[in-house]
Structure formats: C-alpha cells, structure tokens
C-alpha positions as CSV (number, residue, x, y, z in Angstrom):
1,R,-68.7,6.2,-126.1
2,S,-65.8,6.8,-128.5
3,E,-65.1,3.1,-128.6
4,R,-68.7,2.3,-129.3
5,N,-68.9,4.9,-132.0
6,L,-65.7,3.6,-133.6
7,N,-67.0,0.0,-133.5
8,L,-70.3,1.1,-135.1
9,A,-68.5,3.1,-137.8
10,Q,-66.2,0.2,-138.6
11,K,-69.1,-2.2,-138.8
12,M,-71.1,0.0,-141.1
13,A,-68.1,0.6,-143.4
14,Q,-66.9,-3.0,-143.3
15,I,-63.5,-1.9,-142.2
16,G,-61.6,-3.3,-139.2
17,S,-58.4,-2.1,-137.7
18,W,-55.4,-4.0,-136.3
19,E,-51.9,-3.6,-134.8
20,W,-49.2,-6.2,-135.2
21,S,-45.9,-6.7,-133.3
22,L,-42.9,-7.8,-135.3
23,T,-41.0,-9.0,-132.2
24,S,-43.7,-10.7,-130.0
25,E,-47.2,-12.2,-130.0
26,D,-48.6,-8.9,-128.8
27,H,-51.2,-8.5,-131.5
28,W,-54.6,-6.7,-131.5
29,C,-57.5,-6.3,-133.9
30,S,-60.9,-4.5,-133.6
31,E,-64.3,-6.2,-133.3
32,Q,-65.0,-5.6,-137.0
33,C,-61.6,-7.1,-137.9
34,R,-62.6,-10.2,-136.0
35,R,-66.0,-10.3,-137.8
36,I,-64.3,-10.2,-141.2
37,L,-61.9,-13.0,-140.2
38,G,-64.8,-14.9,-138.6
39,I,-63.2,-15.3,-135.2
40,D,-64.7,-14.6,-131.8
41,A,-63.7,-12.0,-129.2
42,V,-61.7,-14.4,-127.0
43,T,-59.6,-16.3,-129.6
44,P,-56.0,-15.2,-129.4
45,L,-54.8,-13.5,-132.6
46,T,-51.6,-15.1,-133.7
47,E,-49.5,-15.2,-136.8
48,R,-50.4,-18.9,-137.3
49,L,-54.1,-18.2,-137.0
50,W,-54.1,-15.3,-139.5
51,L,-52.1,-17.4,-141.9
52,S,-54.5,-20.3,-141.5
53,L,-57.4,-18.0,-142.4
54,T,-55.7,-16.9,-145.6
55,H,-56.9,-18.7,-148.7
56,P,-54.3,-21.5,-149.6
57,D,-53.7,-20.0,-153.0
58,D,-52.9,-16.6,-151.5
59,R,-50.6,-17.6,-148.6
60,A,-47.3,-17.7,-150.4
61,W,-47.5,-14.4,-152.1
62,T,-49.1,-12.5,-149.2
63,M,-46.4,-13.8,-146.8
64,A,-43.7,-12.7,-149.3
65,E,-45.3,-9.2,-149.5
66,L,-45.4,-8.9,-145.7
67,E,-41.8,-10.0,-145.3
68,A,-40.6,-7.6,-148.0
69,A,-42.5,-4.7,-146.5
70,G,-41.2,-5.6,-143.0
71,R,-37.6,-5.6,-144.2
72,A,-37.9,-2.3,-146.0
73,R,-40.1,-0.8,-143.2
74,R,-42.6,0.4,-145.8
75,A,-46.3,0.6,-146.1
76,Y,-48.3,-2.0,-148.1
77,S,-51.8,-2.7,-149.4
78,Y,-53.1,-5.7,-151.3
79,Q,-56.3,-7.7,-152.0
80,Y,-56.6,-11.3,-151.2
81,R,-59.1,-13.9,-149.9
82,V,-59.9,-15.0,-146.4
83,V,-61.5,-18.4,-145.6
84,Q,-63.4,-18.1,-142.3
85,P,-63.6,-21.1,-139.9
86,D,-67.1,-22.0,-141.1
87,G,-65.8,-22.2,-144.7
88,S,-67.2,-18.8,-145.9
89,E,-64.8,-17.0,-148.3
90,R,-64.4,-13.2,-148.1
91,I,-62.4,-10.9,-150.4
92,V,-60.5,-8.3,-148.4
93,I,-58.0,-5.5,-148.8
94,K,-55.3,-5.4,-146.1
95,S,-53.3,-2.2,-145.7
96,G,-50.6,-1.5,-143.2
97,E,-47.8,0.9,-142.3
98,P,-45.1,1.2,-139.6
99,I,-46.3,2.9,-136.4
100,S,-43.3,2.3,-134.2
101,D,-39.9,0.6,-134.3
102,D,-41.4,-2.9,-133.9
103,R,-45.1,-2.5,-134.7
104,Y,-47.3,-2.2,-137.8
105,G,-50.9,-0.8,-137.8
106,G,-53.5,-0.9,-140.5
107,T,-56.9,-1.8,-141.7
108,L,-58.8,-4.8,-143.1
109,M,-61.6,-4.0,-145.5
110,D,-64.3,-6.5,-146.6
111,V,-64.9,-5.8,-150.3
112,T,-66.6,-9.1,-151.1
113,E,-69.9,-7.7,-152.3
114,K,-68.2,-4.9,-154.2
115,V,-66.0,-7.3,-156.1
116,R,-68.9,-9.7,-156.8
117,T,-71.0,-6.8,-158.1
118,E,-68.2,-5.6,-160.3
119,R,-67.7,-9.1,-161.7
120,S,-71.4,-9.5,-162.4
121,L,-71.5,-6.1,-164.1
122,A,-68.5,-7.0,-166.2
123,V,-70.2,-10.2,-167.3
124,A,-73.4,-8.3,-168.1
125,E,-71.5,-5.6,-170.1
126,R,-69.7,-8.3,-172.1
127,I,-72.9,-10.1,-173.0
128,A,-74.6,-6.8,-174.0
129,G,-71.5,-5.6,-175.9
130,L,-71.6,-2.4,-173.8
131,G,-68.7,-0.6,-172.1
132,T,-68.9,2.2,-169.5
133,W,-66.5,5.1,-168.9
134,S,-66.3,8.2,-166.7
135,V,-64.1,11.3,-166.4
136,D,-64.2,13.0,-163.0
137,A,-63.6,16.7,-162.1
138,R,-59.8,16.0,-161.9
139,N,-59.9,14.7,-165.5
140,E,-59.1,11.2,-164.3
141,T,-60.5,8.7,-166.8
142,R,-61.9,5.3,-165.9
143,W,-63.0,2.5,-168.3
144,S,-64.7,-0.8,-167.7
145,E,-62.9,-3.8,-169.2
146,Q,-65.5,-4.0,-171.9
147,M,-64.3,-0.7,-173.4
148,Y,-61.0,-2.4,-174.3
149,R,-62.8,-5.5,-175.7
150,L,-64.9,-3.3,-178.0
151,L,-61.6,-2.3,-179.6
152,G,-60.3,-5.8,-179.7
153,T,-57.6,-5.3,-177.1
154,V,-57.0,-6.9,-173.7
155,P,-58.2,-5.0,-170.6
156,N,-55.8,-2.3,-169.4
157,A,-53.6,-2.7,-172.5
158,E,-53.2,1.1,-172.4
159,P,-54.2,3.8,-169.9
160,P,-57.8,4.9,-170.7
161,S,-57.8,8.2,-172.6
162,V,-59.7,10.0,-175.4
163,T,-56.5,9.9,-177.5
164,F,-56.3,6.1,-177.3
165,W,-60.0,5.7,-178.1
166,A,-59.9,8.3,-180.9
167,A,-57.0,6.5,-182.6
168,H,-59.5,3.6,-183.3
169,I,-62.3,5.8,-184.6
170,H,-62.8,5.5,-188.3
171,V,-61.0,8.3,-190.1
172,E,-64.2,9.4,-191.8
173,D,-65.9,9.8,-188.5
174,R,-63.1,11.0,-186.3
175,E,-63.4,14.8,-186.8
176,R,-67.1,14.7,-186.2
177,V,-66.7,12.7,-183.0
178,L,-63.9,14.8,-181.6
179,A,-65.9,17.9,-182.3
180,T,-68.8,16.4,-180.3
181,Y,-66.4,15.7,-177.4
182,A,-65.0,19.2,-177.5
183,E,-68.5,20.8,-177.5
184,A,-69.6,18.7,-174.5
185,S,-66.4,19.6,-172.6
186,S,-67.0,23.3,-173.1
187,T,-70.8,23.4,-172.7
188,L,-71.2,20.5,-170.1
189,K,-74.1,19.2,-172.2
190,P,-74.9,15.5,-172.7
191,Y,-74.7,14.0,-176.1
192,A,-75.6,10.8,-178.1
193,I,-73.6,9.9,-181.2
194,Q,-73.1,7.0,-183.7
195,Y,-69.8,6.3,-185.4
196,R,-67.5,3.5,-186.6
197,V,-64.3,2.2,-185.0
198,I,-61.6,0.0,-186.5
199,R,-60.7,-2.8,-184.1
200,T,-57.1,-4.1,-183.7
201,D,-58.1,-7.0,-186.0
202,N,-59.2,-4.5,-188.7
203,Q,-62.9,-5.2,-188.2
204,T,-65.1,-2.2,-188.7
205,R,-67.7,-2.0,-185.9
206,H,-70.6,0.5,-185.5
207,M,-70.9,2.1,-182.1
208,V,-73.4,4.3,-180.3
209,E,-72.1,6.4,-177.5
210,Q,-74.1,8.3,-174.9
211,C,-72.9,10.7,-172.3
212,E,-74.4,12.3,-169.2
213,V,-72.9,15.2,-167.2
214,S,-73.3,15.8,-163.5
215,E,-71.5,18.3,-161.3
216,G,-68.7,18.7,-163.8
217,C,-68.2,14.9,-164.1
218,F,-68.8,13.0,-167.4
219,S,-70.0,9.4,-167.5
220,G,-71.4,7.3,-170.3
221,Y,-71.5,4.1,-172.3
222,V,-70.4,2.8,-175.7
223,M,-72.5,0.0,-177.3
224,D,-71.6,-2.2,-180.3
225,I,-74.7,-2.1,-182.5
226,T,-73.1,-3.7,-185.6
227,E,-75.3,-6.9,-185.5
228,R,-78.4,-4.8,-184.8
229,R,-77.7,-2.6,-187.9
230,Q,-77.1,-5.7,-190.0
231,L,-80.4,-7.3,-188.8
232,G,-82.2,-4.0,-189.5
233,E,-80.8,-4.0,-193.0
234,Q,-81.8,-7.6,-193.6
235,L,-85.3,-6.8,-192.5
236,R,-85.5,-3.8,-194.8
237,Q,-84.3,-5.9,-197.8
238,S,-86.8,-8.7,-197.0
239,Q,-89.7,-6.1,-196.8
C-alpha cells in the first residue's frame, strides 16, 4: 500500500525518484521517473541510456556538473531537457545528493508545462507592456522579466527591490509613490497609482501600478501607458 501511495503521489506531482551507484551498474528509478524519461518498466537503467535521453545540447554541461559533484561529494540540482525515445521533449529538474559512500539519490521533476506557461506569460507581458511583481510574508520580492524591461534594463540586472525601482521613479513623483507604498505596508490595503519613471536610456515613461493584498502578501502589476496617454491627448486635440 505504501508503494502504491508513493507511486500515485509521484505521478500526481510529476516527480520521480532514483538511486545511482558510482561504482557499478546497480541503478534504480521509480515508475514516475521512467515515465518522465519515456522508458518502460523492464528496460535496464544504465549510464549510457540516461545520457542518450539527454538533449544533445545539454549533454556536455550536465556530465561536467555530475562529475564535479561526484568528485566533491556534494549535492546538485539543475534544469535540462530530456528527449524521450518517441522524440518528445521534456524539461526537467534533476536533483541529487550523496546517500552512502558510493551512491547518490534524488528526484527528477517534470516542469515542462510550468516552463512553457511561464514563457507564454513572459511573451504576453512583453506584448502588453505589463510587468508583474510580488512580495511574500518573508519580504522576499519577485519580479517578472518585463519589470526590468519597463526600466530599460536586462532581466535580473539587479536583485528586485523597492529601492531599485524607486531609483527610477521621476523625482517629482517619488515622494508620493513611496508614501503610497508605506501606507499599503502599514494598513495592508490595496492601491492604484500613476507616476513616471526615467528609463536607463533617459526616456520618461508613464506607468500605472496596481496592488492587491492577500494574507499579508502583496502582488501587483505595472503597465506602461505612455502610448495610451499620447493617443488620448491626440484625440482631445483633434476634438
């Protein structure tokens, strides 16, 4: 019953488990791990087979990572691509750690749909000129890549923070915006605000920012409305 429950849990979570011998061909992987790799229950799991299922563009660096981890007897985790025997490509995260003198154990997680969804969202945000952000209860801040592009910087150029964002807010708007942030932090109330930012290329862009609060966590979006304002002004002039 425990094995059935484990197999069911791994299947639902898209996470497989495995153990690997450093000194022999005594390797093992769970049913879900085999599903992710696209191999049946009777095919022997060998180093050559696993390598053959690794995307050709990922083989060299993943092997280098595994060898370095084995020499240092340390844990590792990385994302790469698997090409199943039928040609289907999956994106996985492989994590492992030493469990004995000559064995490693770990997990293989299928993150294909998650990565594809994130990529689609990133494209949609870029087209819409909209970036998303969140701050959790531990004060950990996350930005989508579009937040950086709104400022004219490359994604992850700096760790996401209010300080980094505020440095780009127009000096005439900065005090008002920071006061809005402070009030939301103390009252846990949502807000909507418009202001200007100065991009790294010195362009002035008009932004609208909206924030929601749920269980002490903040999340929101920032949208570039510069062209919309310009069109509105042109319409008023023509009228």
